[in-house]
N, C-alpha and C positions, 0 to 999 in steps of 0.2 A: 114714697120718695125713691128716686133712683139712687144707685150706689154712687154715681158721679156727684150728686149734690150732697150726699151724706159725708163724703170723705174729703171735702175741699180743704180743710185745715191740714190734714196729713199731706196732701199734695202741695200745699203752699209752702210748707216748711221743708226746704231742701236739705239744709245742713243744721240739724239741731245743735244748739250751743254756740253757734257762730257769733251771734250778737253778744252773748255773754263774754266771750273771749275778746271781742272788739272793745267792749266797755272796760274790761279789766286792763287791757293794754293802754287805752287812752286816758282813763280816769282813775284807775287803781281802785282802792277801797272806797274812795269818796263817791264812786258811781253806784254804790249798792246800799240798801237799807240794812238794818240789823238782822232781818230775817233772811237776807240773801237775794232779794229781788232787786231788779234794776230800778233806780229812782225815776219817777215820772218826769222830773225836770230834765234829766239826762236823755230820756227817750224823746222828749219834745225837741231838744236841741239836735239830736241825731236825725229826727224825722224831717228836718228842714233841708238836710243834705240831699244831693243827687246820688244816684248809683245804688248799689246793692245794699249798703249800710242804711241808707235812708229808707229803702223799701222794707228792710227787715224791722226797722224801728217803727214804721207806720203800721206794719202788721202786728207788732207786739202791742201797740196802743189799742188796736182794734180788738185783739184777743183779750186784752185786759177788761174791756167793756163787756165782753160776753160772760165774764165770771159771775 
């Protein structure tokens, strides 16, 4: 594999923690699970939005499936 294919996740995440800050601002503690991860329902709601927030939420859902 080329380095370009290996590092796609690192290139896709421009501002680490930006989605977490957005969820904190809009949903408060209700947007997170007890372990501190963002709730799936919240991510799905944000993924329907246009713009950067929606794009970040869709990427978060994709990365969650890779786990």
